N, C-alpha and C positions, 0 to 999 in steps of 0.2 A: 259393346264396343270392342273390336276384335283388337288384341293387345298382345297376341302369341309372339309376332315379331317384330312390335314396337315398343319401346320403353319411352316415357315422358323425359326428355333432356333438360326442360327448361319450360317454366311458365312463368307468365307475365299477365296480371290484369289491373285494370284499373275503374272505379267507380262514375259514372256520370248522373248527375241529379237534374232531371228535366223538370220544368216549369209545369207541365200539364201531366204528368204520370208518375209511376214511383221509379225509385233508382234502378239502375242496369249497370252491368258490367260489360265491359270490352275485354275478351280474354285471347291469348295468343299461345299456344304451346306448340312448342318445339318436338321433334320426334326425333328418337335416336334409333336409326336401323341395327338390325344385326344380321349381316350377312346377305341382304337384298336391297336392291334398289326400288325408288318409288315407282309405281306405274299406276296406268288405270284401275285395276285389280284393288290395289292399295288404296286407294281413295274410294272406291266401292264398300272397301270394309269399314270406312270411318263414317261416310257421308251417303246419304240417299235423298232421292230429290223425286219420290215416287211413292202412291198411294198404296200402303199394303193390302196384302189380300183380306177381306172381310170375314172369309171362313177360316181361315187360318190363324190370324192375329186380330182378333176383333177389339182387342185393346189398343194397338198401335193403330187401326184405322179410324178409332174416335179420337183418339189424341191428334192425329195429322189433320182430320176434319175439322176439330175445334181452333188449333193452332196454328197449325203449319200451312193454311189454303190463302193464297193472295187472290184476293177481289171475291165477288166480282167487280171489274171496274171496265172502263172504255163505256159503250153506248149503252151498256147497263146501268151503270152507276157512276155519277162523277164524283168520284173519291179524291181524297187529299194528293193520290199520287199520281192523278191526272195532270201534264202538263202540254198545252197545245194541242189537245184531244190524244194525246198519247200517255201508255202508263210510264213514269219515269223510270219505275223498277225493271221495263222490259218484259211484262209480263203481257199476255201468256208466252211461254217461252216455246221453242221447236222442239217436237218429236225427236228423241237422240238413242239411237238403239246402243251406243257405247259410250263410256265417260271419254272423253279426248281434253286435250290442252291445247290452246290456241299460239301462236307466235308469241304473245304477251304473256303467257303463264297465266291466262285466267282459264278455269276451270270451266267445262261445258260439261254438266252432270248427265248421267244416263237418264232419260225421260222416254220409256217405252210406249208406244201406242196398245196397252194390253186392255183397254176397255173398262178400266177402273176408274171411278167416278165419285163425287160427293154432290150434294146438292146445296147450294147458297143461295139464299134468296129468291128460290126458283129455278135458278140457272145451273145446268149441269157443268161442273169444272172436272178436269180430267189432269193427268200428270203434269200438264203445261203449267198450271197454274201452283205446284207445289213449291215452298220454299225450302230451300235444303236443309235437312237437319241430321242429328244422330238420334239414332232409336233408344239407345240405351239412355243418354240425357233425356230425351223427352218423357220417358216412361218414369224417369227416377225423380223430375223435378215437376212433370206435368205444368209446362209453361213454354209460350213460345221461346224456342232458342233456336236462333239461325247460325249455323256451321259452315264454313266455307275451310278451302283449302288454299293455303297461299305459299308458293315456292319461289318468290322472289322478293327481294329486300324492298321495293318500292312499293309494293302491294301493303305493308304493314306499317309504313307511315302515318296513316289514319290512327292507328291505335297508341303509338308514341305523341300522336299531336295532343291525345286527352292526358297523357301525364303531364305534361310540358306548358298546356294552354293557360294554367293559371285557374283562377276561381271563375266561376259563373258572374256574368256582370248584365245589369240591365241600363238602359239610355234611357234618361228623365231629361225632358226641360220644360221650362217655365215658360206661359203665353199669357201676355194681358189679352183679354176677351173684352173688356168693359171699353165702349165706343164713348169717345168725347166728342162735345159738340162745341162749335164757337172757339175752340182752344185748341193750341197746339201741345204736342206731348211735352207733360213736364219733365223736368230736370231727373227725375226719378226714373224714367224709362230710356235706357241705353239704346244706341242705334243698333238694328237688327245685325246681328252677327250669328250665323251658322255655327261657328265652332262654338262659341259660348252658348250657345241654346242646349247643348247636350252635356251632361254631366256624366261621366264615368263612373257607376257607383255599384256596388257589391251586392249582388242577389243571392242571398241566404233561406232558402225555403225551411218550411218547418221538418221536412224530411232530411235533408243535408244536417239541419241542428240537431235531431235527434241522432242522427248517425254519428256523428263528433262528440255528443254528448257522450254516448255508450263505448267511446273511443275504438271504432269500427275500422278497419283498413281501408285506406281510400285506393292506395295503391300497395301492390303486393307482387313479388318477383322470388322465384326459386330457379337456380341457385343465386347467392350474393355474387358479386361482380367486384373485383379490384381493381382501381384504375392505376395503370402504370406511368410514371413518367419517362420521358425520354428526351434526350437534350444531349449536345456535344460538349466535348470536355472542358469544364470550367464554365458553359452558358446554362446552367440550372437556374429556375426562376429560384426566387427568395422573397417571402413575405415579411412583412416589417409594421410595425407600429409608428405612425409618426412622431417623430423626437426620438427614436431610437438612436443607440450609440452604433454608427455604422461600423467601425473599428472592431468592437466586439463581436458584432453581428457576424464580421465574416471570419472570424476564429471560432466563430459556433459549431458545434456538429450540424446544426440544421441547415448551414451553410455549404459545408463538404461533405456530408453524407445524405445521398438521393437514395430512392428504391434502385436506382440502377447501378450507381456504384456500390450499393449494400449488396445486390446481386452478384458482382464482379468479386467482392472479397468474399463471400458464401462460397462463391468456386473454388477458391483459392484456397479456404480453410477446411472445407468438407466435401469429400469424395464422392458422399451419398447426393450432393445436391448438382453432380455435372451431368444428370442423364436428362434434364431439364431445361427446355427454352425459356427464356425471359416471360414470356406470355404465358406459359404453363407453371410457373414458380408458385403461384400462389394456392395451386393444389395441395402442395407438399409443405410451403414454407407460409410464415406469418409474418408481416411487416408490425414490428414494434415501432409506433411512431415515436415514444417517448426516449427509445435508445437510440432510434435512426439505425436500425439492424434487422436482419430477416433471422427468423427462430423456427427452426424444425418443430414440426407438430403431425400429429395423426391424420393421414390424408382423408377429406372431405370433399362434398360437391361445392368447389368455391372455383370460380374461374377468373383468368386476368384478360385485362383489355387495354391496350397500350394507346396512349393518347393518340388521336387524328394526326397526322403531319400531311400537308398539301404538298403535292409532286414538285410544285415551284420552288420548295424550300432547300432544293438540292442535297446537301449531304446530310442533312438531318433526314431527308425522307427516305434514303439509302440506308442508314441506319436503323431506321424502325423497321423496313423491309428484312435488313440480316436479322435484327432480333426476334423475328416471328421465326427462324428456322435453325438459327445455331444455337448450340448447347455448351454448356461449360466454360463459357468465355470468362476470364479473369481479369480483362484489360481491353479497351479500345483498341490497341495494336491488335489482337486475335481476332477482329473481326475477319 
């Protein structure tokens, strides 16, 4: 993998447990550029969709042949990928002399008509049937690893779906199969109700059980994220238990001091804090939840993210926009 110009800025992965095969991960890597914009040549440095030259790289050729060839499908073989006599994965692709990006941000990888091919089930398959991969990862792990290029936020929603979708579930229903004669259904048989026929049940495979027993990570992310509150004066949210003394609660530091007001206070007390925006503050300062204040610390890889505010919120929405750019503010009036 060519990492001379690009370093990993952030990594997120989640493990998915399937009922029919071993666990696998969905991983997203953000890259930080150093003095260069992303281009087709940059993508080609990370991702390939061609068969390696057998005489130059026999190992790469063998690995692509074994793990990264789709098919044969279509009229050659009725594979599970077939939908209405067409490959749902849209293979074979078209030959492409250069890597390009379409209007939707989808990458069309370079697949040159160079005559290289492999034989699968007696069928000759060329670059049009290669699943995009990274040669470094392929040689390191010797397993199918599909690598794609994403450059728009709507293309990564699938990954975050796996983080938030919850546990795998199985639908189960019970049905009376015994036929009765000369008698109507007894009182023990409820009227047919499709909603009640299905029970939402947790599905826990042996592979997931072992994974959790060994306490392996299900989700992983680097760097950590500090979620930052945003609110107008006196309109911050307060959590309290049922039956709590509301008067004492309103006088407590938890009600008066928030991350935002603590940022104002830190800017007024410490000159060294005024060069950071509210969103960048967690990079050099740590929020002390017990004392409701920010404390300085050694800079490290931590990023801040302000809670989302809908544009219809009006003044609060514009406050959030300002907090993304202003530095050293000591109160609301200095916005």
